[in-house]
N, C-alpha and C positions, 0 to 999 in steps of 0.2 A: 594789572591792576601793576600804575606805581609807585614807590615807595612814599610817596606824601599823601596819596590818597590812600596807601594801608594802615600809613598812622597817625590820618581824623578818622578814618571807620572805626580805629583800637580807642584812639580818646574817645569820641565821641560815644564807645559802646558800655565805655568805666566808668558808667554816673551809674547807668543800668539796672550793670551787672553791679552796684554795690547797693543799691538801693532792693534787687532782690535777697539778696545774701541777708540784709539785713532785719528782712520780712522777715523772713524764712524763720531767724534768731533769734525775732519776738511772738510768733508761734508758739514756738518751739521751750521757752520760758517762762508763759503763761497758761493759766486753765481755765479751759472756756466751758467745765459742767460736764461736759461729757469726750471718752472718746473719741464719738463720730465728729464734736462737732469739731474737734480740734484740727483733726483726719480736712474737714473741711477745706480749713485755713488751711494749712499744709498744700491741696492742693491750690487754694488759691491762690493766695501767696507765692507760689516756684512758678509759676506762668511767668517771664521773662515779663517786666514792668508796669502793661495793665495788671498783671494782677498785685502786684505790689501794693499799686497804687489806690487797687478797690479794698488788701485790709487794711490802707493808711487810713483808706475814706469814713469802712464799715464796719471792719472788725479791727482795729486795734484799742480801742474805750471796751469793747466786751469782753474780752482776757484780762485775768488778773495773778496775780503772781503771787504764788504762795505766800503766806506769810511766812515762812521758815528758810525762805532765799537770805 
């Protein structure tokens, strides 16, 4: 693999990495009503790109930020 191709792959993967990290941080900051539900969303959001999109579509509005934060 030459340098140009490696740089292209790296630049293309950065947004997917950022989306996954954002989804995980959001899950950890919210309360989903039970530890089991939170664990499920951590597993879903932790799956690169596809999991983060699933969390964004289905789980983002289910959790609530704690009032004391």
